[in-house]
C-alpha positions as CSV (number, residue, x, y, z in Angstrom):
1,X,90.1,94.3,123.5
2,X,89.7,93.5,127.2
3,X,86.6,95.7,127.7
4,X,83.5,94.7,125.8
5,X,81.7,98.1,126.0
6,X,80.6,99.5,122.7
7,X,82.7,102.6,123.2
8,X,85.8,100.4,123.5
9,X,84.9,98.5,120.3
10,X,84.6,101.9,118.5
11,X,87.8,103.2,120.0
12,X,89.7,100.1,118.8
13,X,88.8,101.0,115.2
14,X,89.7,104.7,115.7
15,X,93.1,103.7,117.1
16,X,93.8,101.6,114.0
17,X,92.7,104.3,111.5
18,X,94.4,107.5,112.8
19,X,98.1,108.4,112.6
20,X,100.1,111.4,113.4
21,X,99.2,114.3,111.1
22,X,95.7,113.0,110.2
23,X,92.5,115.1,109.9
24,X,89.6,113.7,112.0
25,X,86.1,114.7,112.9
26,X,84.2,114.0,116.1
27,X,80.7,114.7,114.8
28,X,79.0,114.4,118.3
29,X,81.6,115.5,120.9
30,X,79.5,115.0,124.0
31,X,81.8,115.0,127.0
32,X,84.9,114.9,124.8
33,X,86.2,111.4,125.2
34,X,86.5,110.7,121.5
35,X,87.8,114.2,120.8
36,X,90.6,113.7,123.3
37,X,91.5,110.3,121.8
38,X,91.5,111.7,118.3
39,X,93.6,114.7,119.4
40,X,96.3,112.4,120.8
41,X,96.3,110.1,117.8
42,X,96.5,112.9,115.2
43,X,99.2,114.6,117.2
44,X,100.5,118.1,116.8
45,X,100.7,117.9,113.0
46,X,97.1,116.7,112.7
47,X,93.7,118.4,113.4
48,X,90.4,117.4,114.9
49,X,87.1,119.2,114.3
50,X,84.4,118.4,116.9
51,X,80.7,119.3,116.7
52,X,77.9,119.5,119.2
53,X,74.8,121.6,119.4
54,X,75.0,122.0,123.2
55,X,77.2,124.6,124.8
56,X,77.5,122.3,127.8
57,X,79.1,119.6,125.6
58,X,81.6,122.2,124.1
59,X,82.6,123.3,127.6
60,X,82.9,119.7,129.0
61,X,85.1,118.8,126.0
62,X,87.3,121.9,126.3
63,X,87.8,121.2,130.0
64,X,88.7,117.5,129.3
65,X,91.2,118.4,126.5
66,X,93.0,120.9,128.9
67,X,92.9,118.5,131.9
68,X,94.3,115.6,129.9
69,X,97.0,117.8,128.3
70,X,95.9,117.0,124.7
71,X,97.7,118.7,121.8
72,X,96.1,122.1,120.8
73,X,95.1,120.6,117.5
74,X,91.4,120.9,117.7
75,X,88.5,123.2,116.7
76,X,85.4,122.9,118.9
77,X,82.2,124.0,117.2
78,X,78.8,124.6,118.8
79,X,77.0,123.6,115.7
80,X,75.0,120.7,114.2
81,X,77.0,117.8,112.8
82,X,75.2,118.5,109.5
83,X,77.8,121.3,109.0
84,X,80.8,119.1,109.0
85,X,81.3,119.4,105.3
86,X,81.8,123.1,105.5
87,X,85.2,122.8,107.3
88,X,87.1,120.2,105.3
89,X,87.7,119.1,101.7
90,X,86.4,115.9,100.1
91,X,88.6,112.9,100.5
92,X,90.8,114.6,103.2
93,X,89.6,112.9,106.5
94,X,91.0,109.8,108.0
95,X,88.2,109.2,110.5
96,X,84.7,110.5,111.4
97,X,83.1,109.3,114.6
98,X,79.5,109.6,115.8
99,X,77.8,108.7,119.1
100,X,74.1,109.0,118.4
101,X,71.7,109.7,121.3
102,X,71.9,112.3,124.1
103,X,74.7,113.9,126.0
104,X,75.6,111.6,128.9
105,X,74.7,113.5,132.1
106,X,72.7,116.0,130.0
107,X,69.1,116.6,129.2
108,X,67.6,113.5,127.6
109,X,65.1,115.6,125.7
110,X,68.1,117.0,123.6
111,X,69.2,114.2,121.4
112,X,70.3,113.5,117.9
113,X,67.5,112.9,115.4
114,X,67.0,110.6,112.4
115,X,66.8,113.4,109.8
116,X,69.9,115.3,110.9
117,X,71.9,112.2,111.7
118,X,71.4,110.6,108.3
119,X,72.1,113.9,106.6
120,X,75.4,114.2,108.6
121,X,76.4,110.7,107.6
122,X,75.6,111.5,103.9
123,X,77.7,114.7,104.1
124,X,80.5,112.9,105.9
125,X,81.1,110.0,103.6
126,X,82.6,112.0,100.6
127,X,85.0,113.6,103.1
128,X,86.7,110.3,103.9
129,X,89.9,109.6,102.0
130,X,90.3,106.2,100.5
131,X,90.8,103.8,103.3
132,X,89.2,106.3,105.7
133,X,86.7,105.1,108.3
134,X,83.5,106.3,109.8
135,X,82.7,104.8,113.3
136,X,79.1,104.9,114.5
137,X,77.8,104.1,117.9
138,X,74.0,103.9,117.6
139,X,72.1,104.2,120.9
140,X,68.4,103.6,120.7
141,X,65.5,104.0,123.1
142,X,63.9,107.1,124.4
143,X,61.4,109.1,122.4
144,X,63.2,109.1,119.0
145,X,66.1,106.6,119.4
146,X,64.4,103.7,117.6
147,X,63.3,105.9,114.7
148,X,66.9,107.2,114.4
149,X,68.4,103.7,114.6
150,X,66.1,102.4,111.9
151,X,66.7,105.4,109.6
152,X,70.5,105.2,109.9
153,X,70.5,101.4,109.3
154,X,68.2,101.7,106.4
155,X,70.3,104.4,104.8
156,X,73.6,102.4,105.4
157,X,72.1,99.4,103.6
158,X,71.8,101.5,100.4
159,X,75.5,102.5,100.2
160,X,77.2,101.2,97.1
161,X,79.2,98.1,98.0
162,X,82.0,99.0,95.6
163,X,82.6,102.3,97.4
164,X,82.0,101.4,101.0
165,X,82.2,98.4,103.3
166,X,79.7,98.6,106.1
167,X,80.1,96.3,109.1
168,X,77.3,96.2,111.7
169,X,77.7,94.3,114.9
170,X,75.3,93.4,117.7
171,X,75.5,92.8,121.4
172,X,73.2,89.9,120.6
173,X,72.6,88.6,124.2
174,X,72.4,91.9,126.1
175,X,69.0,93.2,127.2
176,X,67.4,96.6,127.0
177,X,68.3,97.6,123.4
178,X,72.1,97.7,123.7
179,X,74.0,100.2,121.4
180,X,74.9,99.1,117.9
181,X,78.5,99.6,116.7
182,X,78.9,100.2,113.0
183,X,82.2,100.6,111.0
184,X,82.2,102.1,107.5
185,X,85.3,101.8,105.4
186,X,85.7,103.9,102.3
187,X,87.2,101.6,99.6
């Protein structure tokens, strides 16, 4: 990894986990960067479900997927990430990714929340197949970011160690509450 941004760290683990034909979920599509990557990795035989509550995010993602000539293997949903379990079966997903916080370039008042984010993670974990991964990018700050960060990390600490491996990393010497990357591997 040449770039040390948290998004690159997270993408590294996505690239390792997803192969042609896989089923993936982008639980917080934002501007579509991860949706686009997952679409390419899953290929024409795979599928990506992407969620966001903001119509602007859905439109930004749709535009990016078309501009970057991604395979038409995706379903964009203007819904909460807490609904991700209604679209796929348990133990069928290779990768689920989350970027918590607000839409880059969007209204900072509209952001993910502690309650819905923990619920979405809870609902997503059983969807992962054995060896599947969940990649979290936890941004804190703002009005609710610290509360959300603390709730997510507290929940992750309770996951059974015989079922999930949780790896949390820190940008230890960076100022201003840098994002926290977390990798969850279903054993």
